[in-house]
VEXNULO-773710 format. One record per residue: y negated, x negated, z negated of N, C-alpha, C in turn; residue in one letter. Coordinates in steps of 0.001 Angstrom, whole numbers, plus 500000, padded with zeros to 6 digits. Layout:
// VEXNULO-773710
YXZYXZYXZa/...
***
This chain:
// VEXNULO-773710
650533757035236921651656757473236104651430757131234627x/650848755956234340650612755557232952649646756519232275x/648566756860232968647583757785232398648202759140232127x/649007759620233061649669760917232907650573760899231672x/651306759822231499652203759701230346651411759710229040x/650342758950228990649534758891227767648862760232227478x/648417760924228513647827762253228324648883763215227796x/650098763140228329651188763984227822651447763708226342x/651475762438225967651699762083224563650598762656223672x/649360762565224122648238763097223338648330764621223216x/648700765294224304648835766754224269649957767185223323x/651081766473223389652194766785222488651782766523221041x/651100765425220798650614765108219452649712766227218932x/648814766700219767647922767789219354648704769057219032x/649681769386219874650485770591219635651260770483218324x/651865769330218090652629769129216858651711769250215644x/650567768575215680649625768629214553649119770046214300x/648767770763215359648277772142215209649357773057214646x/650575772918215137651679773767214679652000773507213213x/652043772241212837652342771907211440651194772319210527x/649969772100210964648801772517210162648818774021209927x/649185774785210945649273776243210815650364776627209812x/651484775931209857652586776215208932652200775909207485x/651370774888207285650970774481205929649778775277205396x/649072775957206274647848776661205890648023777625204711x/649104778422204662649264779339203518649326778625202161x/649644777347202158649745776589200913648433775883200567x/647457775971201457646163775329201227646259773817201230x/647218773292202011647477771852202039647379771358203481x/646709770242203661646625769624204984647882768796205246x/648059768397206485649198767548206847649169766247206049x/647985765672205862647862764425205104648196764638203622x/647774765777203058648098766072201663649604766291201502x/650209766964202460651657767156202463652360765801202471x/651858764893203290652424763545203378652327762835202023x/651190762939201349651012762319200032652026762896199042x/652184764210199046653142764838198125654565764356198389x/654933764216199650656278763730199978656473762286199522x/655450761471199688655529760073199229655718760044197716x/654926760845197007655015760866195545656373761378195075x/656912762369195736658248762857195378659278761749195581x/659126760999196661660039759893196945659956758774195935x/658860758682195224658680757660194189659501757970192939x/659955759225192829660687759620191622659768759573190424x/660202758930189368659379758851188153658429757643188181x/658497756845189236657621755682189365656280756107189952x/655178755911189233653873756287189774653515755436190995x/652669755995191833652150755263192987650670754993192749x/650157753987193428648710753765193387648150754077194776x/646846754049194908646215754403196181646652753487197317x/646847752214197034647269751268198066648659751631198579x/649572751938197670650931752325198052650898753562198928x/650115754562198515650022755795199290649483755505200689x/648411754732200764647794754442202055648752753684202972x/649503752744202418650462751965203216651582752845203764x/651978753851203007653122754680203400652745755932204170x/651456756186204306650999757359205049651391757246206517x/651737758370207114652030758408208549650757758074209309x/649668758655208873648373758423209494647536757590208527x/647317756324208844646563755435207962645102755869207926x/644555755975206733643169756405206597642556755820205340x/641246755858205309640550755288204157640211756342203113x/640494757611203395640106758664202451641258759134201563x/642146758243201229643280758584200371642788759087199016x/641705758504198505641145758944197228640757760416197298x/640118760819198380639709762213198547640923763139198633x/641969762705199329643196763504199421643797763735198036x/643862762662197258644416762753195896643537763651195033x/642212763531195178641297764378194402641547765857194676x/641761766215195944642011767616196298643340768096195726x/644358767238195749645660767596195180645574767706193656x/644740766896193048644518766931191601643901768271191191x/642913768723191954642250770006191681643251771151191759x/644195771072192675645211772116192845646315772029191794x/646319770948191018647352770771190002648658770234190543x/648638769684191761649847769180192392650152767727192024x/649156766994191560649358765600191161648645765340189835x/649041764255189206648440763801187958647972762367188180x/646791762058187694646236760718187862645956760137186478x/646348758866186298646103758201185014645753756739185248x/645216756121184216644879754702184271646089753913183790x/646442752885184524647581752035184189647330751338182850x/648342751335182001648223750701180681648028749192180775x/648775748554181708648734747094181829647501746584182575x/646985747396183496645843746987184314644884748160184405x/643847748148183583642928749275183477642196749584184788x/642203748650185741641542748885187030642452749634188003x/643721749764187654644707750380188539644909751859188161x/644828752711189162645043754141188962646462754485189415x/647177755232188579648550755638188901648581757141189182x/649317757506190227649384758902190643650844759342190656x/651112760511190072652459761081190076652356762547190489x/653447763077191002653494764490191389653848765314190153x/653227766476190022653491767364188884654649768303189217x/655115769029188213656160770038188442655670771095189423x/654418771489189289653824772455190212653828771888191642x/653502770602191768653520769942193076654921769895193653x/655906769610192822657303769585193284657749770962193754x/657344771999193018657732773374193374657132773773194712x/655837773561194881655191773961196138655712773114197301x/656017771857197044656566770989198087657954771481198507x/658730771941197560660048772500197861659910773738198760x/658936774576198457658663775753199293658213775330200689x/657362774326200758656862773835202049657985773208202864x/658937772564202204660074771945202910660809772970203765x/661000774155203229661719775210203951660939775600205205x/659640775802205040658780776169206169658716775035207187x/658649773805206710658548772657207611659838772466208407x/660984772676207790662251772558208515662305773570209657x/661870774786209390661838775835210412660847775450211517x/659686774984211140658648774607212105659117773451212979x/659714772438212358660216771288213119661296771720214111x/662185772594213677663241773089214569662643773835215754x/661636774662215492660991775411216570660285774475217556x/659705773403217044658986772470217920659912771763218911x/661143771525218508662066770775219381663225771630219893x/663102772944219761664219773822220118664630773743221589x/663734773308222457664051773216223885664788771930224244x/664908771021223287665549769734223548666966769702222980x/667876769114223738669250768931223262669281767715222323x/670387767559221615670551766385220744670435765093221558x/671058765078222723671012763895223596669574763607224038x/668836764647224394667439764463224800666591763949223637x/666860764453222445666132763970221262666429762494221015x/667686762094221148668049760683220975667366759817222023x/667357760280223263666703759527224340665196759417224077x/664596760538223701663159760529223424662826759582222284x/663614759624221224663386758712220097663530757252220517x/664513756959221347664701755589221836663484755134222647x/662995756016223493661815755679224292660578755502223416x/660403756382222445659237756285221565659304755053220667x/660513754620220334660672753399219528660089752183220240x/660021752233221549659480751104222322657973750945222143x/657322751997221685655881751928221422655650751058220200x/
***
């Protein structure tokens, strides 16, 4: 039973990742890049550094620098050297990044709703309670 449960979790994880990746594809943004943009938007006018981004990522990874570089090329983020600490890099979301993220939010809300459309509110609450135990 334990193996079956873990296999189900992995299959659901794959389906969710594939569905969200497909939804983000028209924007040329990966799920991880989308996550970075959301973190930066949540920072408001306060810049983030690579450590902050990595700590707040849903999926912890060591290639945060590469993710930021790709977003920089697209014009979605701005990177600068901190005035007080020249070794620290500060990252902020650009107006272009905010605009595309706003567009992606609409698509993501629709995608998320479609992913859980077969579940009732009560089932979602139960599932969340069970997953919290992990």
